[in-house]
C-alpha positions in Angstrom: -5.7 20.2 29.4 -7.0 23.0 27.2 -4.7 23.7 24.3 -4.8 25.0 20.8 -3.8 22.9 17.9 -1.0 24.2 15.7 -3.0 23.5 12.5 -5.8 25.9 13.8 -3.3 28.6 14.9 -1.6 28.6 11.5 -4.9 28.8 9.6 -6.3 31.6 11.7 -6.7 35.1 10.4 -6.3 36.7 13.8 -3.7 37.1 16.5 -4.5 35.6 19.8 -3.5 36.3 23.4 -2.3 33.9 26.0 -2.7 30.6 24.0 -1.4 27.2 25.2 0.2 24.9 22.7 1.9 21.5 23.3 4.3 19.6 21.1 7.7 18.2 20.5 10.7 20.3 19.6 11.8 19.9 16.0 14.6 22.5 16.1 16.1 24.9 18.6 18.3 27.8 17.6 19.9 29.9 20.4 21.2 33.5 19.9 22.4 36.1 22.3 18.9 37.6 22.8 16.5 34.8 21.9 15.9 31.1 21.5 13.9 30.1 18.5 12.0 26.9 19.3 10.0 25.2 16.5 7.4 22.7 17.9 5.1 20.3 16.1 2.0 18.6 17.6 1.2 16.2 14.8 -1.9 18.1 13.7 -0.2 19.3 10.5 3.1 19.3 8.6 4.1 22.9 9.6 5.8 23.8 12.9 5.0 26.7 15.1 8.0 29.0 15.9 8.1 30.1 19.5 10.4 33.0 20.4 11.8 32.8 23.9 13.5 35.9 25.3 16.9 35.2 26.8 16.9 36.0 30.5 13.1 35.6 30.8 11.4 33.1 33.1 10.3 31.1 30.1 14.0 30.8 29.0 14.9 29.5 32.4 12.0 27.0 32.2 13.1 25.9 28.8 16.5 24.9 30.2 18.4 22.4 28.1 15.4 21.0 26.3 16.3 20.2 22.7 15.1 18.2 19.7 12.6 15.6 20.6 11.7 17.1 24.0 8.0 17.6 24.8 6.8 21.0 25.9 3.8 23.1 26.9 4.2 26.7 25.9 1.9 29.6 26.8 2.1 33.0 25.1 0.7 35.4 22.6 0.3 34.5 18.9 1.6 37.5 16.9 2.5 38.2 13.3 5.9 36.8 12.4 8.5 39.0 10.7 10.2 36.0 9.3 9.6 34.6 5.8 7.4 31.6 5.1 5.4 31.9 8.3 2.4 34.0 9.2 2.3 33.6 12.9 4.7 32.9 15.7 4.4 32.7 19.5 6.0 35.0 22.0 6.6 32.5 24.9 5.7 33.7 28.4 5.6 30.3 30.2 7.1 26.9 29.4 6.6 23.5 31.0 8.8 20.7 30.0 7.0 17.4 30.0 9.9 15.2 29.0 13.4 15.7 27.8 15.1 13.7 24.9 18.7 12.9 25.5 20.6 14.4 22.5 23.2 11.7 22.7 20.6 8.9 22.2 17.5 10.4 20.6 17.6 8.8 17.1 15.9 11.5 15.2 18.5 14.2 15.4 19.2 14.4 11.7 16.8 15.8 9.2 16.9 12.9 6.8 16.9 9.2 7.7 16.6 6.1 5.4 13.3 4.3 5.3 15.1 1.1 6.5 16.4 2.9 9.6 13.0 4.3 10.4 11.3 1.0 10.0 13.5 -0.3 12.8 12.1 2.5 15.1 8.4 2.4 14.0 7.4 3.6 17.4 9.1 7.0 16.8 8.8 7.5 13.0 5.5 9.3 13.2 7.5 12.3 14.5 9.2 12.7 11.1 7.8 14.9 8.4 7.4 12.0 5.9 5.6 9.6 8.1 3.5 12.1 9.9 2.3 13.2 6.5 1.7 9.6 5.4 -0.4 8.8 8.4 -2.4 12.0 8.1 -3.1 11.1 4.4 -4.1 7.6 5.5 -6.6 9.0 8.0 -8.2 11.4 5.5 -8.4 8.7 2.8 -10.2 6.5 5.3 -12.6 9.2 6.1 -13.2 9.9 2.4 -14.0 6.2 1.8 -16.7 6.3 4.5 -18.0 9.6 3.1 -18.2 8.2 -0.4 -20.2 5.1 0.5 -22.4 6.9 3.1 -23.5 9.5 0.5 -24.6 6.6 -1.7 -26.6 4.8 1.1 -24.2 1.9 1.6 -24.4 0.3 5.0 -21.0 -0.2 6.7 -20.9 -3.8 7.7 -18.5 -5.3 10.3 -17.6 -8.7 8.9 -15.9 -11.4 11.0 -12.1 -11.4 11.6 -12.2 -15.1 12.6 -13.5 -17.4 9.8 -13.8 -21.0 8.8 -13.6 -20.3 5.0 -10.8 -19.4 2.7 -12.5 -16.8 0.5 -9.5 -16.2 -1.7 -8.8 -19.9 -2.1 -5.0 -19.5 -1.7 -4.8 -21.4 1.6 -2.3 -19.0 3.0 -4.1 -18.2 6.3 -3.2 -17.7 9.9 -4.6 -20.4 12.1 -6.6 -19.4 15.2 -6.6 -22.0 17.9 -6.9 -22.6 21.7 -5.3 -26.0 21.4 -2.0 -26.6 23.3 1.1 -27.1 21.3 1.1 -30.6 19.7 -2.6 -31.1 19.9 -4.1 -31.4 16.4 -7.6 -32.7 16.9 -9.8 -30.0 15.6 -12.9 -31.3 17.4 -11.3 -30.3 20.7 -10.6 -26.8 19.5 -12.7 -23.7 20.5 -14.9 -23.8 17.3 -14.8 -27.6 16.9 -13.3 -27.1 13.5 -10.3 -25.3 12.0 -10.5 -21.5 12.2 -8.3 -18.8 10.7 -7.9 -15.0 10.4 -9.9 -13.8 7.4 -8.4 -12.9 4.1 -11.5 -11.1 3.0 -14.9 -9.9 4.2 -16.4 -10.4 0.8 -18.6 -13.5 1.4 -20.3 -12.0 4.5 -20.7 -8.6 2.8 -22.3 -10.4 -0.2 -24.8 -12.1 2.1 -25.7 -8.8 3.8 -26.1 -7.0 0.5 -28.7 -9.5 -0.5 -30.9 -8.0 2.2 -29.6 -4.5 2.8 -29.1 -3.7 -0.9 -25.7 -1.9 -0.6 -23.0 -2.6 2.0 -19.3 -2.3 2.4 -16.7 -3.6 4.8 -13.6 -1.8 5.7 -11.3 -3.6 8.0 -8.1 -5.6 8.6 -7.4 -8.8 6.6 -4.6 -11.3 7.0 -2.5 -13.5 4.7 0.2 -15.9 5.8 2.2 -15.4 2.6 6.0 -15.6 3.2 6.6 -12.6 0.9 9.0 -9.8 1.3 8.0 -7.7 -1.7 7.2 -4.0 -1.4 3.6 -4.7 -2.2 2.8 -7.4 0.4 2.1 -7.5 4.1 0.7 -10.1 6.5 -1.9 -7.7 7.9 -3.5 -5.1 5.6 -6.8 -3.3 5.2 -9.4 -3.9 2.5 -12.4 -1.9 1.3 -15.0 -4.3 0.0 -18.4 -3.0 -1.3 -21.2 -5.3 -2.5 -24.3 -4.2 -4.4 -27.5 -5.9 -5.1 -29.3 -5.2 -8.4 -26.0 -4.3 -10.0 -23.9 -5.6 -12.9 -20.2 -5.2 -13.8 -20.9 -1.8 -15.5 -22.3 -0.5 -12.3 -19.3 -1.9 -10.5 -16.8 -0.1 -12.8 -18.6 3.2 -12.3 -18.5 2.7 -8.5 -14.8 1.9 -8.5 -13.8 4.8 -10.7 -16.0 7.2 -8.6 -14.5 5.9 -5.4 -10.9 6.5 -6.5 -11.6 10.0 -7.8 -13.5 10.9 -4.6 -10.6 9.9 -2.4 -8.1 11.7 -4.6 -10.1 14.9 -4.6 -10.7 14.8 -0.8 -7.0 14.1 -0.1 -5.8 16.9 -2.4 -8.0 19.4 -0.6 -7.5 18.2 3.0 -3.8 17.3 2.8 -2.3 19.7 0.4 0.9 20.5 2.4 1.5 16.8 3.0 1.0 16.0 -0.7 3.3 18.8 -1.6 6.0 17.2 0.6 5.6 13.9 -1.2 5.7 15.7 -4.6 8.9 17.4 -3.7 10.8 14.6 -1.9 9.3 11.3 -2.7 7.7 11.2 -6.2 8.3 14.1 -8.5 5.1 15.0 -10.4 2.9 13.3 -7.9 0.4 16.1 -7.5 0.0 16.5 -11.3 -0.6 12.8 -11.6 -3.3 12.9 -9.0 -4.9 15.8 -10.7 -4.8 13.9 -14.0 -6.8 11.1 -12.3 -9.5 13.6 -11.5 -9.6 15.3 -14.9 -9.8 12.3 -17.2 -12.0 9.2 -17.5 -10.4 5.8 -16.8 -9.6 3.8 -19.9 -11.7 0.6 -20.2 -10.6 -2.4 -22.2 -11.3 -6.1 -22.3 -8.7 -8.7 -21.2 -8.5 -10.0 -24.7 -7.7 -6.6 -26.1 -5.2 -6.0 -23.3 -3.4 -9.1 -24.3 -3.2 -7.9 -27.9 -1.6 -4.7 -26.6 0.9 -6.6 -24.5 1.9 -9.3 -26.9 4.0 -7.1 -29.2 6.0 -5.9 -26.2 6.4 -9.3 -24.6 10.1 -9.3 -25.0 10.3 -6.6 -22.4 8.5 -8.7 -19.8 9.8 -11.3 -17.4 6.5 -13.2 -17.4 4.7 -14.6 -20.4 1.9 -12.9 -22.1 -1.0 -14.8 -23.8 -4.7 -15.4 -23.5 -5.3 -17.4 -20.4 -2.3 -16.1 -18.6 -2.9 -14.0 -15.5 -1.7 -10.4 -15.8 1.4 -9.7 -13.7 2.3 -6.4 -12.1 4.7 -5.6 -14.9 1.9 -6.1 -17.5 -0.5 -4.0 -15.4 1.9 -1.2 -15.0 2.7 -1.2 -18.7 -0.9 -0.7 -19.6 -1.5 2.0 -17.0 1.9 3.9 -17.2 3.1 3.4 -20.8 0.2 2.6 -23.0 -2.8 4.5 -21.6 -0.8 6.8 -19.2 -3.7 6.8 -16.8 -5.8 4.4 -14.8 -7.4 1.6 -16.8 -10.1 -0.9 -16.1 -9.6 -4.4 -17.6 -12.7 -6.6 -17.7 -14.0 -10.0 -19.0 -11.1 -12.3 -17.8 -10.8 -15.9 -18.8 -12.8 -18.1 -16.4 -9.9 -20.4 -15.7 -7.9 -17.7 -13.9 -10.8 -16.3 -11.8 -12.8 -17.5 -8.8 -15.7 -19.8 -9.2 -18.3 -17.3 -7.9 -17.8 -14.9 -10.8 -20.6 -14.7 -13.3 -20.1 -16.6 -16.5 -20.4 -14.5 -19.7 -22.4 -15.6 -22.7 -19.3 -16.6 -24.6 -18.7 -19.4 -21.9 -15.0 -18.5 -22.0 -14.8 -15.4 -19.8 -16.4 -14.1 -16.6 -17.6 -10.7 -15.7 -14.6 -9.7 -13.7 -12.8 -6.4 -13.6 -9.5 -4.9 -12.3 -8.6 -1.3 -11.9 -5.0 -0.7 -12.7 -3.2 2.5 -11.8 0.3 3.8 -12.6 3.2 2.7 -10.3 1.0 0.3 -8.4 -0.6 -2.0 -10.9 -3.8 -3.6 -9.6 -5.6 -1.4 -7.1 -9.1 -2.9 -7.2 -10.3 -6.3 -8.2 -13.9 -7.4 -8.4 -16.7 -9.0 -10.4 -20.4 -9.5 -11.0 -21.3 -12.5 -8.8 -22.9 -15.6 -10.3 -26.5 -15.3 -9.2 -27.9 -18.3 -11.2 -28.2 -21.3 -8.9 -27.7 -23.9 -11.6 -24.6 -22.3 -13.0 -23.1 -21.9 -9.6 -23.8 -25.5 -8.5 -22.3 -26.7 -11.8 -19.2 -24.7 -11.3 -18.8 -26.0 -7.7 -19.1 -29.6 -9.0 -16.7 -29.0 -11.8 -14.1 -28.1 -9.2 -14.6 -31.4 -7.4 -16.4 -29.8 -4.5 -19.7 -30.8 -2.8 -22.4 -28.1 -3.2 -23.7 -29.1 0.3 -20.6 -27.5 1.8 -21.7 -24.2 0.3 -25.3 -24.5 1.5 -25.6 -21.0 2.9 -24.0 -19.4 -0.2 -26.4 -21.3 -2.4 -29.3 -20.3 -0.3 -28.7 -16.7 -1.4 -29.5 -18.0 -4.9 -32.4 -20.2 -3.9 -34.3 -17.5 -2.1 -34.8 -14.3 -4.1 -31.7 -14.2 -6.2 -30.7 -11.0 -7.9 -27.8 -9.7 -10.0 -25.2 -8.4 -7.7 -21.5 -7.3 -7.8 -18.7 -6.3 -5.6 -15.0 -5.5 -5.4 -12.0 -5.3 -3.1 -9.6 -2.4 -2.9 -6.3 -2.7 -1.0 -6.2 0.3 1.2 -2.5 0.4 1.6 -2.1 0.4 -2.2 -4.4 3.3 -2.3 -2.2 5.2 0.1 0.9 4.3 -1.9 -0.8 5.8 -5.0 -1.7 9.0 -3.0 1.7 9.5 -1.5 4.2 8.1 -4.0 5.6 5.9 -1.3 6.8 2.7 -3.0 6.9 0.2 0.0 3.8 -1.0 1.8 5.7 -1.1 5.0 5.9 2.7 4.9 2.1 3.4 4.7 1.1 1.2 7.7 2.0 2.6 11.1 3.2 -0.8 12.4 3.7 -3.2 9.5 3.3 -7.0 10.0 5.7 -8.8 7.6 7.6 -12.1 7.9 9.8 -12.0 11.0 8.5 -8.5 12.0 6.3 -8.4 15.2 8.3 -6.0 17.3 6.0 -3.1 17.8 
């Protein structure tokens, strides 16, 4: 079926004869002489107004089609006399693909609550807000690939099924072929316990120590029974790993990535961002431009604690050296103190993973987090411990057997190099770009506790 996309029609500088468009009716207004039908095909936020002459064959073909109905319309694209629109279509032929019963179609009103729309996730992409959110999500994903490809990173497809708990939290979904009640792992498909991955980091790290620069970008899973606006059971992670790199290289890479995605999205999704700026988060567009126009602040964890301690009475969670930073602390630093993104580095070793490189002070590790306003932590990463003796000692200090980490230690036995990597939560990035405050509203079909409907 040959058809023109509405986004291309509205961007065109020329009128066109006998064009075919397809879409869903957003509004229909009937007068004595005309019907004005606005349709949208999902290619952009704006609708195309189609003018149908009363008494014409096209008017008869339109019939009772109303909001939500799907149409094919053929006609000429001409200059519109109406305000706010450059082009409109003069309909000559109409084909109705499918009607939407006005008594039962749930998207009749212009505004619906997010809670209501989550219950009809299969239809919410037809609304302005969610159509815009998912277009932004698409462009942000493209920008991420573009950023890494331009820097000669190899896109790596890391396993979804794994036998390791990279994050160490133990909140993983089990993958099994055993019948209910059977618990003997030796009889299972992999002859050992298997789970859905929480991170592609370990595999990406191994590939980087041969390919130099790699990144993974895919779904990850966490069986955390959390109903907060920031957590989902299935989410996407962007995880680059670089050989011959230290924490300073990592901070540069992270800041550059965020700025590149923001710049790309502002250019490619301006009408969508304008919608979020107007209806979701006032000042969003200015805030995104501020990210582009200023360097991220950089501060050590120790100095961050010194900033937070005088304000500790305002926090629900304690502040002190050795305490992990909570979202309220992260947002204070980014929103109130620095008023821009901030990178916190050199965390106490006790609150970070064993594979992070020990600093000379033997108290901290070369870890870093990128904190952004409204979200808190967007990116977390570190320089990895490349020294075999240091890594083995750390594993033993945790009561673990280095033999269980044989392949990870091989990477240090055979041509070890300084290397570093981070993980960025893709949904949190989309929340930053759109002003949307709940992770359930930036994933087309969110997976949260008790929610597996669509």
